[in-house]
Phi, psi and omega in degrees: 000126184286149178281147181294146176285134176250124180252133176234128178258132179245104175282141186211144170205110179053054180242034182303328184290340187229351188287331183298313176301326177298310181295321179295325179293334177279311187283345180269006179296147179277004176261124191275342189259071182238134175252117180251120181239118177262123177254094183267137185273020180097047184295149179235014187250012182104358179300318183298321179296322177296316180298318179300326185293344181272356176055228184274006180287339177226160169253141180206156171225152175228105182202158180297142178228185182260021180120178186300313182299320179297316180297316181295315182298315179295324177294318179296321180291331177281338186288167183236001188287149173285330175242132186230157172197177168224152182224116180300155190289006173231011176260172186219150164276135194266070178122159186279352184249016184299311186289327175301317179293317181298313180298318180299321179295316179294319181294329179277355183219079186300336181273001184283134178259319180225133174243135175221152178238201180271162183220137176255158173261136180234157177272186184297338179269002179085013179274135179294131180240341182191164171265142175283154177288127182225135170271117188299326182230096183294132171226148179299319182299314179298314184298318182284308186294331179260002181047049191245132181297312172073312192256124175284112189303317182300338181258021183247150180221140191235133174287137186302323182299328179290319176299316181292326181295323183261359178085031178060211185276152167270103188286356175278352187271145168282312179263065186292335180288315179298317176302320180294317180299319180294316182293322177288319187290340181300319178227023178234184182241131179235132184223148180254146168237140184279059181228136176285114184255338187208168175228139178244135179282145176279120178196176180285119182286159182299329182284349178296340179262002181229054190299309184296316179297321179297317180296313180297319182294323181303315179291316183297326179295319177295316180299318180295320178296318179294329181278350181295127182298343179278348184296129180302144184299325183292333176280319177300327181297336178255029182299324179298315177300318181298317182289324174301311180296326178298314178297318182296318179291322183290342178302327180293324175293317185297320184292336178292332184246354182224175178284174180295324179296316178298319179295317179299314182295324177296314181295326182293346176297337178295338182294344175297335182257340180196106182294339180291349184281347188302316179300318180295323178295315179296318179297321178297316180295322176298320177300320177297320179299319179294318179299325181276001181067044182240078184297326180293318177295319179298320179294319178297321179291327173299316179295320178298318179297316180297317179297314181300314183293329175294313178296316180300314181295323178299312182293327176296316179295320180297320179294321179296319178296319180296321179293321179296316179297316180298321181292327178295318179296320182292333183278350181273000000 
């Protein structure tokens, strides 16, 4: 019985300095049935010469694309594997037996749609510097209600039938992987194994230059998931909590591209779903001010927090008094 084909797409643009270790981590696997497709966006730094040097060991194209998501999506659609993934041109598979383990997990669990493991962070020389944040047991409820990415993409593998069921990637997305996990997870199965499968290099991510769009998209992705008719009713019932958490998490994206005032106003939109969140939004913005070394801004936010909490406490006392007076009238 033949082993299933595993397809890996490598999106690339001017990554000559780091792409060779990525390709070597793929081609050195002890599992023989791997299809490696490099989707290069028209590099001019020597990447193409490196790709040529691999001969027929890889498939590749070098042409202009519409961005990373477009390159990955076109590569996945060209691939033939029963199990698919993508690995950015500066990430690595963490050891020569990764794919053997992944295939064994899929073969032992026929209903599994996505398998993911742990991921380490490495520097430009490939030295481990940290562990990535991982939720050991992915659940749709946790991902939606906490607006949490959860899954380290370089350490994830997807059964092709799941990609075909949801229509592959949404190439309009910055966080196309998170959107994909939610769309698959609504009626599919995602499972974690406590094994380090990949390494991601520390560098400036593509969304760091699209801060405002990233913040808006984070919230919109949660809203779209909640609006999906397949979403379980018990998760929809906590939609307000999910949107509050989405705004709170997205504030970190927003502050990278805008001022503290803009970030604060963005976060305060969460108050539409829970007015109690206002103090937390102000405190988060104050934390950003401290991170940026802006003590005067932090002090102003402290004063704003004190004013808000004074007003909030006043209205709470007023409501309690009104309820007491109302109950007296009702008892007469």
